[in-house]
C-alpha positions as CSV (number, residue, x, y, z in Angstrom):
1,M,0.1,0.2,-0.1
2,T,1.4,3.6,-1.0
3,E,2.7,5.8,2.1
4,T,0.9,9.0,1.7
5,L,2.2,12.1,3.3
6,R,0.3,15.2,4.2
7,C,1.1,18.8,4.5
8,D,-0.5,22.4,3.5
9,V,2.6,23.3,1.5
10,A,4.8,21.1,-0.2
11,V,8.2,22.7,-1.6
12,I,10.3,20.7,-4.5
13,G,14.0,22.1,-4.6
14,A,15.9,23.1,-1.8
15,G,17.6,25.6,-3.6
16,T,18.0,29.5,-2.4
17,A,14.3,29.7,-4.1
18,G,13.0,26.5,-2.1
19,L,14.8,27.2,0.9
20,A,12.9,30.7,1.1
21,A,9.5,29.1,0.0
22,E,9.5,26.7,2.5
23,R,11.0,29.0,5.6
24,A,8.5,31.7,4.5
25,A,5.4,29.3,4.8
26,R,6.2,27.5,7.9
27,A,6.9,31.3,9.8
28,A,3.2,31.8,8.5
29,G,1.8,28.6,10.1
30,A,1.6,26.0,7.8
31,T,2.8,22.4,7.9
32,T,5.5,22.2,5.2
33,L,7.4,19.4,3.4
34,L,10.7,20.1,1.2
35,I,11.7,17.6,-1.5
36,D,15.3,17.7,-2.9
37,P,17.1,14.4,-4.3
38,D,20.6,15.3,-2.8
39,Y,20.5,18.7,-0.6
40,A,23.9,19.0,-2.0
41,G,23.5,23.2,-1.2
42,T,22.5,25.8,-3.4
43,T,23.6,26.7,-7.1
44,C,25.0,30.0,-6.2
45,A,27.4,28.0,-3.4
46,T,28.1,25.0,-5.4
47,V,28.7,25.8,-9.2
48,G,27.6,29.3,-9.7
49,C,28.3,33.1,-7.9
50,M,31.0,31.8,-5.5
51,P,33.0,29.6,-7.5
52,S,33.0,31.6,-10.4
53,K,34.0,34.7,-7.9
54,L,37.1,32.7,-6.6
55,L,38.2,32.2,-10.1
56,I,37.9,35.9,-10.8
57,A,39.4,36.8,-7.7
58,A,42.3,34.9,-8.9
59,S,42.7,36.4,-12.2
60,H,42.4,40.1,-10.5
61,A,45.4,39.3,-8.4
62,A,47.4,37.7,-11.6
63,H,46.3,41.0,-13.4
64,A,47.2,43.4,-11.0
65,A,50.6,41.8,-10.4
66,R,51.4,42.2,-14.1
67,S,50.0,45.8,-14.2
68,T,52.2,47.4,-11.7
69,D,55.0,49.5,-14.1
70,M,52.7,52.0,-14.5
71,F,53.2,53.1,-10.9
72,G,56.7,52.5,-11.2
73,I,56.8,49.3,-9.5
74,S,58.5,46.3,-11.0
75,V,57.4,42.7,-9.6
76,G,59.4,40.8,-12.4
77,D,57.7,37.6,-14.2
78,V,54.4,36.4,-12.5
79,A,54.3,32.8,-12.2
80,I,50.7,31.3,-12.3
81,D,50.3,27.7,-10.6
82,G,47.0,26.8,-12.2
83,R,46.7,23.7,-9.8
84,A,46.8,26.0,-6.6
85,V,44.3,28.4,-8.1
86,M,41.9,25.6,-8.8
87,Q,42.6,23.9,-5.5
88,R,41.8,27.1,-3.6
89,V,38.4,27.7,-5.7
90,R,37.5,24.0,-4.9
91,D,38.2,24.6,-0.9
92,E,36.6,27.7,-0.5
93,R,33.8,26.7,-2.7
94,D,33.2,23.5,-0.8
95,R,33.4,25.7,2.5
96,F,30.4,27.8,1.3
97,A,28.8,24.7,0.2
98,R,29.2,23.2,3.8
99,L,27.9,25.9,5.5
100,T,24.6,26.4,3.1
101,R,24.4,22.8,4.1
102,E,24.6,23.2,7.6
103,N,21.9,25.8,7.5
104,I,19.6,23.1,5.8
105,D,20.5,20.7,8.5
106,D,18.8,23.2,11.2
107,I,15.2,22.9,9.4
108,P,12.9,21.0,11.8
109,D,13.4,16.7,11.7
110,G,10.3,15.5,9.2
111,I,10.0,18.4,7.0
112,R,13.1,17.4,4.8
113,L,12.4,14.6,2.2
114,T,15.0,13.1,0.1
115,G,13.8,12.1,-3.5
116,R,12.8,13.3,-6.8
117,A,9.0,14.4,-7.1
118,M,6.6,14.2,-9.9
119,F,3.2,15.3,-10.4
120,V,0.2,12.5,-10.4
121,A,-2.4,15.1,-9.9
122,P,-2.8,19.0,-9.3
123,D,-2.6,18.5,-5.6
124,R,-0.5,15.1,-5.5
125,L,3.1,14.5,-5.8
126,R,5.0,10.7,-6.2
127,L,8.7,10.6,-5.0
128,D,10.8,8.0,-6.8
129,D,10.8,5.9,-3.6
130,G,7.2,5.4,-4.3
131,R,5.9,7.2,-1.5
132,D,2.9,10.2,-2.1
133,I,2.5,13.4,-0.7
134,A,-0.8,15.1,-0.5
135,A,-0.3,18.9,-0.4
136,E,-2.9,21.7,-0.6
137,R,-0.5,23.9,-2.3
138,I,2.8,23.1,-4.1
139,V,5.8,25.2,-4.7
140,I,7.9,24.5,-8.0
141,A,12.0,25.7,-7.1
142,T,13.9,23.1,-9.1
143,G,16.3,25.3,-10.4
144,S,17.9,25.3,-13.9
145,S,20.7,23.2,-15.6
146,P,23.5,24.0,-17.9
147,F,22.1,23.5,-21.9
148,V,25.0,21.3,-23.9
149,P,23.8,21.1,-27.8
150,D,24.2,17.8,-29.1
151,Q,27.7,18.4,-30.8
152,Y,29.0,19.6,-27.7
153,A,27.5,16.9,-25.5
154,A,29.0,14.4,-28.0
155,L,32.5,15.7,-26.9
156,G,32.2,14.2,-23.4
157,K,34.6,15.2,-20.9
158,L,36.3,17.8,-23.5
159,A,33.1,19.6,-23.1
160,L,32.7,21.8,-19.6
161,T,29.9,23.6,-17.9
162,N,29.8,25.8,-15.2
163,E,29.4,22.7,-13.7
164,T,32.4,20.6,-14.1
165,L,34.9,23.4,-14.9
166,F,35.8,23.8,-11.4
167,E,36.8,20.3,-11.1
168,L,39.8,20.7,-13.5
169,D,43.0,19.7,-11.6
170,D,44.7,22.3,-13.4
171,L,44.3,25.2,-15.8
172,P,44.0,24.7,-19.3
173,T,46.3,25.8,-22.1
174,R,43.8,26.7,-24.8
175,L,40.2,27.2,-23.9
176,A,37.1,27.6,-26.4
177,V,34.4,29.3,-24.4
178,V,30.7,29.1,-26.5
179,G,28.3,31.9,-25.4
180,S,28.8,35.4,-24.4
181,G,26.2,35.9,-21.7
182,S,27.3,36.8,-18.0
183,I,28.6,32.9,-17.2
184,G,31.1,33.0,-20.7
185,L,32.2,36.6,-20.2
186,E,32.9,36.1,-16.6
187,L,34.9,33.0,-17.1
188,A,36.4,33.5,-20.7
189,Q,38.2,36.5,-18.9
190,A,39.2,35.4,-15.9
191,L,40.8,32.4,-17.5
192,A,42.6,34.6,-19.9
193,R,43.8,36.7,-17.4
194,L,45.2,33.4,-15.4
195,G,47.4,32.6,-18.6
196,V,44.6,30.6,-20.4
197,D,44.6,31.0,-24.4
198,V,40.9,31.8,-24.6
199,T,38.8,32.2,-27.6
200,L,34.9,33.4,-27.0
201,F,32.4,32.3,-29.7
202,D,28.8,33.7,-30.3
203,R,26.7,33.3,-32.8
204,G,25.2,36.8,-31.8
205,N,27.0,40.0,-32.2
206,R,26.2,41.3,-28.8
207,L,28.1,40.8,-25.5
208,G,26.3,40.4,-22.1
209,G,22.9,42.0,-23.2
210,I,24.3,45.4,-23.4
211,R,21.6,47.6,-24.7
212,C,23.7,51.0,-25.3
213,D,25.8,50.9,-28.4
214,K,28.4,53.2,-26.9
215,V,28.5,50.7,-23.6
216,H,28.9,47.7,-25.7
217,S,31.9,49.4,-28.0
218,A,33.4,49.8,-24.7
219,L,33.2,46.6,-23.3
220,R,34.0,44.8,-26.7
221,D,37.3,46.6,-26.7
222,I,38.4,45.9,-23.1
223,I,37.3,41.9,-23.1
224,S,39.1,42.0,-27.0
225,D,42.2,42.8,-25.0
226,D,42.2,39.7,-22.7
227,L,41.2,37.1,-25.4
228,T,40.2,36.4,-28.9
229,L,36.4,37.1,-29.9
230,R,34.9,35.6,-32.6
231,L,31.4,37.1,-33.0
232,G,28.2,36.4,-35.4
233,V,29.8,32.5,-36.4
234,E,28.2,29.2,-36.5
235,I,30.5,26.4,-35.2
236,V,31.3,22.5,-35.9
237,A,32.7,21.1,-33.1
238,T,35.2,18.0,-33.7
239,A,36.9,15.5,-31.1
240,T,40.5,14.9,-31.5
241,D,43.5,12.6,-30.4
242,D,44.7,15.5,-28.3
243,G,41.4,17.9,-27.5
244,V,38.9,19.5,-29.7
245,T,38.8,21.1,-33.4
246,L,36.4,24.1,-34.0
247,A,35.7,25.5,-37.6
248,W,33.8,28.2,-37.9
249,T,32.1,30.5,-40.3
250,G,29.9,33.6,-40.5
251,S,31.4,37.5,-39.8
252,S,34.8,35.2,-39.8
253,S,36.0,31.9,-40.6
254,G,38.8,29.6,-39.2
255,K,39.8,26.5,-37.9
256,A,41.4,26.1,-34.1
257,D,42.3,23.3,-31.7
258,F,41.5,23.9,-27.8
259,D,41.8,21.2,-25.0
260,H,38.4,21.9,-24.0
261,V,35.2,24.0,-24.9
262,L,33.4,25.5,-22.2
263,V,29.5,25.5,-23.1
264,A,27.9,28.4,-21.7
265,T,24.8,28.6,-23.9
266,G,22.4,29.2,-21.1
267,R,20.4,27.4,-18.4
268,P,16.9,26.1,-19.0
269,P,14.7,25.5,-16.0
270,N,14.3,22.0,-14.8
271,L,11.0,20.9,-15.4
272,D,10.9,17.5,-17.5
273,S,11.2,15.2,-14.7
274,L,8.0,16.9,-13.2
275,N,5.2,15.5,-15.3
276,L,3.7,19.0,-15.6
277,K,1.0,17.3,-17.7
278,A,-0.6,16.1,-14.6
279,S,-0.2,19.2,-13.2
280,G,-2.9,20.8,-15.1
281,L,-0.9,24.0,-15.6
282,A,-1.1,26.1,-18.9
283,L,2.5,26.4,-20.2
284,D,4.1,29.1,-22.6
285,D,6.1,28.1,-25.7
286,H,9.2,26.9,-23.8
287,G,7.3,24.7,-21.4
288,V,7.6,27.1,-18.4
289,P,4.1,27.3,-16.4
290,L,2.5,30.8,-17.0
291,H,2.4,32.5,-13.9
292,D,2.0,36.2,-12.0
293,R,5.6,37.5,-11.2
294,A,3.6,39.9,-8.4
295,T,2.2,36.5,-6.6
296,M,4.2,33.6,-8.4
297,R,1.0,31.8,-8.8
298,C,0.4,29.8,-11.6
299,R,-2.8,31.3,-13.4
300,D,-5.8,30.3,-10.9
301,S,-4.1,27.0,-9.5
302,A,-2.6,26.2,-6.1
303,I,1.0,25.7,-7.7
304,F,3.2,28.4,-7.2
305,L,6.9,28.8,-8.9
306,A,10.3,30.4,-7.6
307,G,13.7,31.0,-8.4
308,D,15.6,29.7,-12.0
309,V,12.5,27.5,-13.0
310,A,10.5,30.3,-13.4
311,S,12.8,31.4,-16.2
312,D,12.4,35.0,-15.4
313,L,15.5,37.0,-13.7
314,P,17.7,33.9,-12.9
315,L,19.6,35.6,-9.9
316,L,20.4,35.1,-6.5
317,H,18.7,38.0,-5.1
318,E,15.5,37.5,-7.2
319,A,15.0,33.9,-6.4
320,S,15.1,34.6,-2.6
321,H,12.1,37.3,-3.2
322,D,10.5,34.7,-5.3
323,G,10.7,32.1,-2.8
324,A,9.4,34.5,0.2
325,I,6.6,35.8,-2.2
326,A,5.5,32.1,-3.0
327,G,5.4,30.7,0.0
328,R,3.7,33.3,1.3
329,N,1.3,33.2,-1.0
330,A,0.7,29.5,-0.7
331,V,-0.1,29.4,2.7
332,A,-2.4,32.8,1.7
333,H,-4.2,31.0,-1.0
334,P,-6.9,31.5,-2.2
335,A,-6.3,34.9,-1.4
336,S,-3.6,36.8,-3.2
337,I,-0.8,39.0,-1.8
338,E,1.0,41.2,-4.3
339,A,4.4,42.2,-3.9
340,D,6.1,45.0,-5.2
341,R,9.2,43.3,-7.5
342,F,12.6,44.9,-7.3
343,T,14.2,46.9,-10.2
344,A,15.5,44.4,-12.8
345,F,19.4,44.3,-12.1
346,S,22.0,42.1,-13.1
347,I,25.9,42.5,-12.8
348,T,28.2,40.6,-15.0
349,F,31.5,40.4,-13.0
350,T,33.9,40.9,-15.7
351,S,36.6,43.8,-15.3
352,P,35.3,46.5,-15.1
353,P,31.8,44.5,-14.4
354,V,29.4,45.0,-16.7
355,A,25.4,46.1,-15.1
356,R,22.1,46.5,-16.9
357,I,19.4,48.0,-14.8
358,G,15.9,49.0,-15.4
359,Q,14.3,49.7,-18.6
360,S,16.2,51.3,-21.7
361,E,16.3,53.6,-24.8
362,D,12.4,54.0,-25.8
363,E,10.3,56.7,-27.3
364,G,10.4,59.9,-24.9
365,V,13.3,59.1,-23.0
366,I,16.4,61.0,-22.2
367,T,19.8,59.6,-22.2
368,G,23.0,61.0,-20.4
369,T,26.3,59.2,-21.0
370,A,29.6,59.6,-19.3
371,D,33.3,58.4,-20.5
372,F,35.9,57.1,-17.4
373,S,38.7,57.3,-20.2
374,D,39.9,61.1,-18.2
375,Q,37.7,60.5,-15.0
376,G,40.1,61.8,-12.2
377,R,39.9,58.8,-9.7
378,A,39.6,56.5,-12.3
379,R,43.0,57.7,-13.8
380,V,44.8,57.8,-10.4
381,E,44.0,54.2,-10.2
382,G,44.8,53.3,-13.8
383,T,41.5,51.8,-14.2
384,N,40.3,54.8,-17.0
385,R,38.5,53.0,-19.2
386,G,34.7,52.2,-20.0
387,V,31.5,54.0,-20.3
388,L,27.9,54.0,-18.8
389,T,24.6,55.5,-20.1
390,L,21.4,56.3,-17.9
391,Y,18.0,56.3,-19.3
392,A,15.6,58.9,-17.7
393,A,11.8,59.4,-18.5
394,A,10.8,62.7,-20.1
395,P,9.9,65.7,-19.0
396,D,10.8,65.4,-15.4
397,G,14.7,63.2,-16.0
398,R,13.0,60.5,-13.6
399,L,15.7,57.8,-13.8
400,I,14.6,54.4,-15.2
401,G,17.6,52.4,-16.2
402,A,21.2,52.2,-17.0
403,D,23.8,50.4,-19.1
404,L,27.4,50.3,-17.5
405,C,30.8,49.0,-17.9
406,S,33.0,51.4,-15.9
407,P,35.2,51.2,-13.3
408,E,33.6,50.3,-10.0
409,S,30.2,49.6,-12.0
410,E,29.3,47.0,-9.1
411,H,29.2,49.5,-6.7
412,L,27.6,52.3,-9.3
413,A,25.1,50.2,-10.4
414,H,23.6,49.6,-6.8
415,M,23.3,53.2,-6.4
416,L,21.6,53.8,-9.6
417,A,19.3,50.7,-9.2
418,W,18.4,52.3,-5.6
419,A,17.7,55.2,-7.4
420,V,15.5,53.6,-10.2
421,Q,13.4,52.1,-7.6
422,Q,12.9,54.9,-5.4
423,G,11.9,57.1,-8.5
424,Q,14.8,59.8,-8.1
425,T,15.6,62.2,-11.0
426,A,18.7,63.2,-12.1
427,T,18.3,66.3,-10.4
428,D,17.6,64.8,-7.1
429,L,21.2,62.6,-7.5
430,L,23.3,65.6,-8.4
431,E,21.6,67.4,-5.3
432,M,23.3,64.8,-3.2
433,P,26.9,65.2,-2.1
434,F,30.1,63.7,-4.1
435,Y,33.3,63.3,-2.4
436,H,36.3,64.3,-4.0
437,P,38.1,62.6,-5.8
438,T,35.8,59.3,-6.1
439,V,34.8,57.4,-8.9
440,E,30.8,58.3,-8.3
441,E,31.9,62.0,-9.4
442,G,31.9,60.3,-12.9
443,L,27.8,60.3,-12.7
444,K,28.0,63.6,-12.6
445,Q,28.8,63.9,-16.7
446,A,25.4,61.6,-17.6
447,L,23.2,63.2,-14.8
448,R,23.9,66.8,-16.2
449,T,23.5,65.7,-19.5
450,I,19.8,64.7,-18.4
451,C,19.2,67.8,-16.8
452,G,19.9,69.7,-19.6
453,A,17.2,67.9,-21.5
454,T,14.8,69.0,-18.9
455,P,12.6,72.1,-18.2
456,L,14.0,72.1,-14.8
457,P,17.3,74.2,-13.8
458,L,20.4,72.3,-13.4
459,P,21.3,72.2,-9.8
460,E,24.7,73.9,-8.7
461,D,27.3,72.0,-7.6
462,Q,27.8,71.7,-3.7
463,D,31.5,72.5,-3.8
464,G,31.6,75.4,-6.5
465,G,32.3,73.1,-9.3
466,T,33.9,70.0,-10.6
467,P,37.6,69.7,-10.7
468,P,39.2,69.0,-14.0
469,G,39.2,65.4,-14.8
470,A,36.5,64.7,-12.0
């Protein structure tokens, strides 16, 4: 006889979103069950944010060591121990993952179930060990996985993803990276700065989803200094005795040999094993359940989405917010609690970082651009490259978005995302204090352009003017 477990809210997946959903539902008084096949830790800790940033940190150290001559400081030859680099990445990654697992272990006994779940009815799940779960509401938080096209899958271990790259014992000598989104860009530049001969391929001609042509041009120039770019190409991959040969055609053509191919062609949601047909949910053209981002509810059902599986904004802070929204609404069902969502905000941790915020240029929008090639503090630090563009609504100059590839842009982007979310205008920001000399002063150029295009008067500088090069 099949054992049936019962709960108010069942959560499928113990990543960032699933953990947040279970926590929110339990805090609201619901009985909960959390289902995961292995409780290995979150994507961020195990194969995403943290190991990639560890590799990037090593690349920053190597690049800084090679860049001291401009300051009159010579450090001699810079030697990179690839094995030591990769070992530190794994050691620190494992620490982050262990801490995440320890937090999961704190969940009360009886809530965590180990196994894979599938729908057998809209309110019923079946685990792969044969047990059933009768749940009044269900949250799907199964995350995403790397997409590996067939020709790369056929390469076996010669094809890497962000889930296998960090297991390499040593840095490769020659690496092809396919895909110029955030994962491809970050890892390609980091590995190149660690001495790997990297070529980055993409069938498109746009890097990192940047919308502004000026910012994109700056990014392309910066990335091209570290590695070879092959954009607008189609690729044929062939395994050889000692690696992989890639042949490409399109805007350029050629052939080259590599030790490995890092495939960074996207991370689709993990939905195939859920038997969604039995859930009764309506799906979009990509097989993702249709849902409302304000509530994370799937149409008029008692099923909710959270995190990367929703295929909205695959970012940790969004996944955590999704989970909290889904968990609260699962308990409140059939009532709905609409949440104010964050301003869309993403960062790619290249050097300098790339950031994309909110809305972009459209009819009635005012733009302002700042070039950092002669910005005072950036020149002092030897980081004076990059551009940012701000987007503002007419007629008052209210900020609605930005594209950045500039010094300290991960910090500037936070300030700008907060300003957009709070509905601030360019005038509002110019009336704030700007300490001298700082990179933040570089915003003034773009803000003044927006103010100059609005009927509001340009605010006076608190310091009586901006020093040259600021």
